[in-house]
Biopython code that builds the backbone (N, CA, C, O; Angstrom):
import numpy as np
from Bio.PDB.StructureBuilder import StructureBuilder

atoms = [
    (1, "MET", "N", (30.133, -28.949, -14.496)),
    (1, "MET", "CA", (29.024, -29.825, -15.488)),
    (1, "MET", "C", (28.391, -28.718, -16.139)),
    (1, "MET", "O", (27.698, -27.903, -15.531)),
    (2, "VAL", "N", (28.740, -28.660, -18.011)),
    (2, "VAL", "CA", (27.706, -27.723, -18.760)),
    (2, "VAL", "C", (26.691, -28.193, -18.982)),
    (2, "VAL", "O", (26.759, -29.250, -19.610)),
    (3, "GLU", "N", (25.359, -27.721, -18.629)),
    (3, "GLU", "CA", (24.023, -27.858, -19.312)),
    (3, "GLU", "C", (23.549, -27.261, -20.635)),
    (3, "GLU", "O", (23.717, -26.052, -20.480)),
    (4, "GLU", "N", (23.208, -27.401, -21.459)),
    (4, "GLU", "CA", (22.849, -26.835, -22.225)),
    (4, "GLU", "C", (21.223, -27.136, -23.220)),
    (4, "GLU", "O", (20.734, -28.233, -23.488)),
    (5, "ILE", "N", (20.762, -25.948, -23.542)),
    (5, "ILE", "CA", (19.257, -26.419, -24.260)),
    (5, "ILE", "C", (19.699, -26.243, -25.402)),
    (5, "ILE", "O", (20.638, -25.447, -25.438)),
    (6, "ARG", "N", (19.288, -26.823, -26.691)),
    (6, "ARG", "CA", (19.759, -26.671, -27.869)),
    (6, "ARG", "C", (18.475, -26.939, -28.709)),
    (6, "ARG", "O", (17.594, -27.746, -28.415)),
    (7, "GLN", "N", (18.519, -26.042, -29.923)),
    (7, "GLN", "CA", (17.425, -26.515, -31.144)),
    (7, "GLN", "C", (18.189, -26.305, -32.223)),
    (7, "GLN", "O", (19.042, -25.430, -32.365)),
    (8, "ASP", "N", (17.761, -27.377, -33.199)),
    (8, "ASP", "CA", (18.559, -27.067, -34.430)),
    (8, "ASP", "C", (19.635, -27.143, -34.726)),
    (8, "ASP", "O", (20.173, -26.813, -35.783)),
    (9, "GLY", "N", (20.272, -27.815, -33.356)),
    (9, "GLY", "CA", (21.992, -28.122, -33.369)),
    (9, "GLY", "C", (22.599, -26.424, -32.740)),
    (9, "GLY", "O", (23.808, -26.330, -32.526)),
    (10, "LYS", "N", (21.851, -25.397, -32.528)),
    (10, "LYS", "CA", (22.148, -23.962, -32.025)),
    (10, "LYS", "C", (21.947, -24.486, -30.228)),
    (10, "LYS", "O", (21.318, -25.457, -29.805)),
    (11, "VAL", "N", (22.730, -23.447, -29.448)),
    (11, "VAL", "CA", (22.779, -23.647, -28.249)),
    (11, "VAL", "C", (22.049, -22.036, -27.906)),
    (11, "VAL", "O", (22.508, -20.910, -28.092)),
    (12, "ILE", "N", (20.663, -22.518, -27.304)),
    (12, "ILE", "CA", (19.526, -21.614, -26.764)),
    (12, "ILE", "C", (20.001, -21.106, -25.256)),
    (12, "ILE", "O", (19.632, -19.984, -24.908)),
    (13, "LEU", "N", (20.829, -21.922, -24.329)),
    (13, "LEU", "CA", (20.800, -21.834, -22.831)),
    (13, "LEU", "C", (22.105, -22.529, -22.686)),
    (13, "LEU", "O", (22.563, -23.456, -23.354)),
    (14, "SER", "N", (22.611, -21.886, -21.668)),
    (14, "SER", "CA", (23.846, -22.734, -21.272)),
    (14, "SER", "C", (24.508, -22.309, -19.740)),
    (14, "SER", "O", (24.934, -21.165, -19.577)),
    (15, "SER", "N", (24.555, -23.251, -18.712)),
    (15, "SER", "CA", (24.483, -22.996, -17.246)),
    (15, "SER", "C", (25.644, -24.261, -16.713)),
    (15, "SER", "O", (25.802, -25.406, -17.135)),
    (16, "GLU", "N", (25.990, -23.885, -16.171)),
    (16, "GLU", "CA", (27.082, -24.669, -14.734)),
    (16, "GLU", "C", (26.090, -24.983, -13.732)),
    (16, "GLU", "O", (26.382, -26.016, -13.130)),
    (17, "ASP", "N", (24.829, -24.347, -13.283)),
    (17, "ASP", "CA", (24.597, -24.331, -11.935)),
    (17, "ASP", "C", (23.750, -25.416, -12.005)),
    (17, "ASP", "O", (22.831, -25.362, -11.189)),
    (18, "VAL", "N", (23.772, -26.561, -12.852)),
    (18, "VAL", "CA", (22.972, -28.070, -12.500)),
    (18, "VAL", "C", (21.540, -27.539, -12.250)),
    (18, "VAL", "O", (20.788, -28.485, -12.483)),
    (19, "PHE", "N", (20.978, -26.688, -11.962)),
    (19, "PHE", "CA", (19.407, -26.462, -11.810)),
    (19, "PHE", "C", (18.443, -25.843, -12.435)),
    (19, "PHE", "O", (17.236, -26.082, -12.470)),
    (20, "SER", "N", (19.553, -24.410, -13.299)),
    (20, "SER", "CA", (18.722, -23.556, -14.243)),
    (20, "SER", "C", (17.806, -24.247, -15.766)),
    (20, "SER", "O", (16.624, -24.179, -16.101)),
    (21, "VAL", "N", (18.937, -24.849, -16.357)),
    (21, "VAL", "CA", (19.087, -26.122, -17.283)),
    (21, "VAL", "C", (17.689, -26.834, -17.414)),
    (21, "VAL", "O", (16.796, -26.780, -18.260)),
    (22, "PRO", "N", (17.849, -27.482, -16.305)),
    (22, "PRO", "CA", (17.222, -28.558, -16.374)),
    (22, "PRO", "C", (15.458, -28.212, -16.067)),
    (22, "PRO", "O", (14.578, -28.785, -16.711)),
    (23, "MET", "N", (15.251, -27.486, -15.297)),
    (23, "MET", "CA", (14.007, -26.799, -14.596)),
    (23, "MET", "C", (13.506, -26.204, -15.785)),
    (23, "MET", "O", (12.317, -26.438, -16.002)),
    (24, "ILE", "N", (14.336, -25.219, -16.933)),
    (24, "ILE", "CA", (13.745, -24.598, -17.708)),
    (24, "ILE", "C", (13.352, -25.606, -19.100)),
    (24, "ILE", "O", (12.373, -25.450, -19.830)),
    (25, "PHE", "N", (14.417, -26.670, -19.222)),
    (25, "PHE", "CA", (13.434, -27.420, -20.062)),
    (25, "PHE", "C", (12.574, -28.444, -19.949)),
    (25, "PHE", "O", (12.005, -29.058, -20.851)),
    (26, "ASN", "N", (12.486, -28.649, -18.311)),
    (26, "ASN", "CA", (11.047, -29.146, -18.180)),
    (26, "ASN", "C", (9.867, -28.275, -18.198)),
    (26, "ASN", "O", (8.742, -28.765, -18.297)),
    (27, "ASN", "N", (10.124, -26.602, -18.080)),
    (27, "ASN", "CA", (8.937, -25.900, -18.385)),
    (27, "ASN", "C", (8.573, -26.140, -19.878)),
    (27, "ASN", "O", (7.399, -26.338, -20.189)),
    (28, "LEU", "N", (9.819, -26.121, -21.037)),
    (28, "LEU", "CA", (9.387, -26.078, -22.218)),
    (28, "LEU", "C", (8.693, -27.136, -22.657)),
    (28, "LEU", "O", (7.914, -27.036, -23.605)),
    (29, "CYS", "N", (8.924, -28.369, -21.949)),
    (29, "CYS", "CA", (7.901, -29.877, -22.366)),
    (29, "CYS", "C", (7.289, -29.908, -21.981)),
    (29, "CYS", "O", (6.745, -30.975, -22.269)),
    (30, "GLY", "N", (6.289, -28.968, -20.752)),
    (30, "GLY", "CA", (4.938, -29.092, -20.253)),
    (30, "GLY", "C", (5.106, -30.022, -19.096)),
    (30, "GLY", "O", (4.272, -30.904, -18.893)),
    (31, "LYS", "N", (6.119, -29.868, -18.354)),
    (31, "LYS", "CA", (6.362, -30.946, -16.862)),
    (31, "LYS", "C", (6.083, -29.902, -16.126)),
    (31, "LYS", "O", (5.732, -30.228, -14.992)),
    (32, "ASN", "N", (6.095, -29.127, -16.260)),
    (32, "ASN", "CA", (5.984, -27.896, -14.775)),
    (32, "ASN", "C", (4.978, -26.883, -15.150)),
    (32, "ASN", "O", (5.035, -25.937, -14.366)),
    (33, "PHE", "N", (4.108, -26.740, -16.033)),
    (33, "PHE", "CA", (3.073, -26.224, -16.307)),
    (33, "PHE", "C", (2.336, -26.607, -17.000)),
    (33, "PHE", "O", (2.953, -27.174, -17.901)),
    (34, "ILE", "N", (0.788, -26.685, -17.241)),
    (34, "ILE", "CA", (-0.619, -27.656, -17.711)),
    (34, "ILE", "C", (-1.464, -26.262, -18.648)),
    (34, "ILE", "O", (-1.031, -25.143, -18.371)),
    (35, "GLY", "N", (-2.313, -26.313, -19.428)),
    (35, "GLY", "CA", (-3.129, -25.380, -19.732)),
    (35, "GLY", "C", (-2.674, -24.132, -20.000)),
    (35, "GLY", "O", (-1.562, -24.062, -20.525)),
    (36, "LYS", "N", (-3.362, -22.960, -19.728)),
    (36, "LYS", "CA", (-3.417, -21.732, -20.553)),
    (36, "LYS", "C", (-2.026, -21.257, -19.567)),
    (36, "LYS", "O", (-1.561, -20.283, -20.159)),
    (37, "GLU", "N", (-1.199, -21.527, -18.356)),
    (37, "GLU", "CA", (-0.255, -21.181, -17.997)),
    (37, "GLU", "C", (1.286, -21.842, -19.247)),
    (37, "GLU", "O", (2.405, -21.484, -19.614)),
    (38, "TYR", "N", (0.496, -22.748, -19.407)),
    (38, "TYR", "CA", (1.925, -23.543, -20.224)),
    (38, "TYR", "C", (2.025, -22.531, -21.524)),
    (38, "TYR", "O", (2.988, -21.903, -21.965)),
    (39, "LYS", "N", (0.729, -22.612, -21.943)),
    (39, "LYS", "CA", (0.635, -21.648, -23.848)),
    (39, "LYS", "C", (1.112, -20.550, -23.302)),
    (39, "LYS", "O", (2.059, -20.131, -23.967)),
    (40, "ASP", "N", (0.868, -19.885, -22.363)),
    (40, "ASP", "CA", (1.252, -18.661, -22.193)),
    (40, "ASP", "C", (3.035, -18.981, -22.149)),
    (40, "ASP", "O", (3.762, -18.652, -23.087)),
    (41, "TYR", "N", (3.425, -19.504, -21.196)),
    (41, "TYR", "CA", (4.736, -19.611, -21.248)),
    (41, "TYR", "C", (5.581, -19.997, -22.257)),
    (41, "TYR", "O", (6.774, -19.699, -22.201)),
    (42, "ILE", "N", (5.070, -20.692, -23.274)),
    (42, "ILE", "CA", (5.843, -21.329, -24.561)),
    (42, "ILE", "C", (5.490, -19.675, -25.491)),
    (42, "ILE", "O", (6.318, -19.053, -26.157)),
    (43, "ARG", "N", (4.187, -19.331, -25.278)),
    (43, "ARG", "CA", (4.370, -18.028, -26.283)),
    (43, "ARG", "C", (5.167, -16.856, -26.065)),
    (43, "ARG", "O", (5.789, -16.438, -27.042)),
    (44, "HIS", "N", (5.279, -16.196, -24.893)),
    (44, "HIS", "CA", (6.153, -15.471, -24.538)),
    (44, "HIS", "C", (7.072, -15.687, -24.158)),
    (44, "HIS", "O", (7.831, -14.781, -24.501)),
    (45, "ILE", "N", (7.765, -16.689, -23.365)),
    (45, "ILE", "CA", (9.203, -17.246, -23.114)),
    (45, "ILE", "C", (10.128, -17.784, -24.527)),
    (45, "ILE", "O", (11.030, -17.324, -25.227)),
    (46, "ALA", "N", (9.308, -19.034, -24.461)),
    (46, "ALA", "CA", (10.007, -19.949, -25.497)),
    (46, "ALA", "C", (10.195, -19.201, -26.720)),
    (46, "ALA", "O", (11.321, -19.085, -27.202)),
    (47, "PHE", "N", (9.035, -18.616, -27.330)),
    (47, "PHE", "CA", (9.146, -18.046, -28.587)),
    (47, "PHE", "C", (9.945, -16.484, -28.918)),
    (47, "PHE", "O", (10.970, -16.178, -29.527)),
    (48, "GLU", "N", (8.800, -15.645, -28.109)),
    (48, "GLU", "CA", (9.275, -14.625, -28.081)),
    (48, "GLU", "C", (10.639, -14.222, -27.179)),
    (48, "GLU", "O", (11.429, -13.544, -27.835)),
    (49, "GLU", "N", (10.894, -14.395, -26.354)),
    (49, "GLU", "CA", (12.248, -14.313, -25.465)),
    (49, "GLU", "C", (13.553, -15.166, -25.616)),
    (49, "GLU", "O", (14.713, -14.838, -25.364)),
    (50, "MET", "N", (13.043, -16.379, -26.107)),
    (50, "MET", "CA", (14.084, -17.410, -26.372)),
    (50, "MET", "C", (14.534, -17.784, -27.652)),
    (50, "MET", "O", (15.554, -18.388, -27.985)),
    (51, "GLY", "N", (13.433, -17.240, -28.438)),
    (51, "GLY", "CA", (13.446, -17.544, -29.953)),
    (51, "GLY", "C", (13.848, -19.210, -30.713)),
    (51, "GLY", "O", (14.430, -19.596, -31.727)),
    (52, "LEU", "N", (13.125, -19.863, -29.499)),
    (52, "LEU", "CA", (12.328, -21.237, -30.300)),
    (52, "LEU", "C", (11.546, -21.084, -31.141)),
    (52, "LEU", "O", (11.204, -19.970, -31.537)),
    (53, "LYS", "N", (11.051, -22.304, -31.640)),
    (53, "LYS", "CA", (9.828, -22.373, -32.147)),
    (53, "LYS", "C", (9.479, -23.607, -31.905)),
    (53, "LYS", "O", (10.199, -24.145, -31.064)),
    (54, "PRO", "N", (8.126, -24.653, -32.589)),
    (54, "PRO", "CA", (7.774, -25.641, -32.348)),
    (54, "PRO", "C", (8.701, -26.777, -32.661)),
    (54, "PRO", "O", (9.526, -26.572, -33.551)),
    (55, "GLY", "N", (8.695, -27.429, -32.328)),
    (55, "GLY", "CA", (9.330, -29.136, -32.530)),
    (55, "GLY", "C", (10.287, -29.503, -31.847)),
    (55, "GLY", "O", (10.629, -28.544, -31.156)),
    (56, "ILE", "N", (11.114, -30.648, -31.597)),
    (56, "ILE", "CA", (12.525, -30.743, -31.031)),
    (56, "ILE", "C", (13.453, -29.533, -29.991)),
    (56, "ILE", "O", (14.169, -28.653, -30.468)),
    (57, "VAL", "N", (13.304, -29.679, -29.037)),
    (57, "VAL", "CA", (14.150, -28.991, -28.168)),
    (57, "VAL", "C", (14.958, -30.346, -27.135)),
    (57, "VAL", "O", (14.442, -31.344, -26.632)),
    (58, "SER", "N", (16.595, -29.790, -27.103)),
    (58, "SER", "CA", (17.378, -31.202, -26.576)),
    (58, "SER", "C", (17.918, -30.527, -25.706)),
    (58, "SER", "O", (18.173, -29.328, -25.818)),
    (59, "HIS", "N", (18.222, -31.437, -24.447)),
    (59, "HIS", "CA", (18.693, -31.239, -23.224)),
    (59, "HIS", "C", (20.196, -31.857, -23.051)),
    (59, "HIS", "O", (20.228, -33.042, -22.721)),
    (60, "TYR", "N", (21.458, -31.180, -23.240)),
    (60, "TYR", "CA", (22.903, -31.785, -23.077)),
    (60, "TYR", "C", (23.404, -31.696, -21.930)),
    (60, "TYR", "O", (23.170, -30.723, -21.212)),
    (61, "ARG", "N", (24.214, -32.742, -21.545)),
    (61, "ARG", "CA", (24.849, -32.670, -20.384)),
    (61, "ARG", "C", (26.815, -32.961, -20.768)),
    (61, "ARG", "O", (27.366, -34.042, -20.978)),
    (62, "ASP", "N", (27.266, -31.962, -20.748)),
    (62, "ASP", "CA", (28.821, -31.846, -21.120)),
    (62, "ASP", "C", (29.008, -32.160, -22.496)),
    (62, "ASP", "O", (30.031, -32.781, -22.782)),
    (63, "GLY", "N", (27.947, -31.746, -23.706)),
    (63, "GLY", "CA", (27.870, -32.097, -24.869)),
    (63, "GLY", "C", (27.628, -33.283, -25.381)),
    (63, "GLY", "O", (28.212, -33.714, -26.376)),
    (64, "VAL", "N", (26.566, -34.028, -24.607)),
    (64, "VAL", "CA", (26.182, -35.272, -24.556)),
    (64, "VAL", "C", (24.472, -35.054, -24.725)),
    (64, "VAL", "O", (23.867, -34.128, -24.185)),
    (65, "LEU", "N", (23.991, -35.846, -25.375)),
    (65, "LEU", "CA", (22.635, -35.439, -25.513)),
    (65, "LEU", "C", (21.998, -36.260, -24.205)),
    (65, "LEU", "O", (22.233, -37.433, -23.913)),
    (66, "TYR", "N", (21.382, -35.600, -23.704)),
    (66, "TYR", "CA", (20.474, -36.111, -22.120)),
    (66, "TYR", "C", (19.512, -36.675, -22.502)),
    (66, "TYR", "O", (19.359, -37.886, -22.347)),
    (67, "LYS", "N", (18.484, -35.741, -23.205)),
    (67, "LYS", "CA", (16.950, -36.164, -23.432)),
    (67, "LYS", "C", (16.544, -35.184, -24.489)),
    (67, "LYS", "O", (17.053, -34.065, -24.535)),
    (68, "ASN", "N", (15.540, -35.630, -25.428)),
    (68, "ASN", "CA", (14.654, -34.849, -26.059)),
    (68, "ASN", "C", (13.349, -34.416, -25.448)),
    (68, "ASN", "O", (12.887, -35.047, -24.497)),
    (69, "GLY", "N", (12.735, -33.372, -25.951)),
    (69, "GLY", "CA", (11.205, -33.094, -25.709)),
    (69, "GLY", "C", (10.932, -32.669, -27.163)),
    (69, "GLY", "O", (11.782, -32.871, -28.030)),
    (70, "THR", "N", (9.762, -32.087, -27.433)),
    (70, "THR", "CA", (9.033, -31.484, -28.036)),
    (70, "THR", "C", (8.434, -30.043, -27.506)),
    (70, "THR", "O", (8.080, -30.032, -26.328)),
    (71, "ILE", "N", (8.326, -29.139, -28.070)),
    (71, "ILE", "CA", (7.500, -27.736, -27.876)),
    (71, "ILE", "C", (6.547, -27.845, -29.016)),
    (71, "ILE", "O", (6.892, -27.872, -30.197)),
    (72, "PRO", "N", (5.211, -27.911, -28.536)),
    (72, "PRO", "CA", (4.342, -27.823, -29.794)),
    (72, "PRO", "C", (3.959, -26.866, -30.238)),
    (72, "PRO", "O", (4.322, -25.784, -29.777)),
    (73, "GLU", "N", (2.861, -26.986, -31.571)),
    (73, "GLU", "CA", (2.383, -25.695, -32.115)),
    (73, "GLU", "C", (1.243, -25.298, -31.037)),
    (73, "GLU", "O", (0.508, -26.088, -30.444)),
    (74, "LEU", "N", (1.267, -23.769, -30.910)),
    (74, "LEU", "CA", (0.238, -23.424, -30.628)),
    (74, "LEU", "C", (-0.922, -23.330, -31.458)),
    (74, "LEU", "O", (-1.986, -22.928, -30.987)),
]
sb = StructureBuilder()
sb.init_structure("model")
sb.init_model(0)
sb.init_chain("A")
sb.init_seg("    ")
for serial, (resi, resn, name, xyz) in enumerate(atoms, 1):
    if name == "N":
        sb.init_residue(resn, " ", resi, " ")
    sb.init_atom(name, np.array(xyz, "f"), 0.0, 1.0, " ", f" {name:<3s}", serial, name[0])
structure = sb.get_structure()
């Protein structure tokens, strides 16, 4: 199974390991971090390292939309 994180139709991250993408997607959507730790993760990892921007981010499984989340503006 191929899992992907996409934003604006562009694949940001792809993996077949079934663990990485769901965990990172939850990180991006604020399910694994809160407060300053979440803001730091979004600022440094999502924006600077991954090239994401505020808005909708999507999790796909085998090319089919599984769920959407939102990256907030900081």
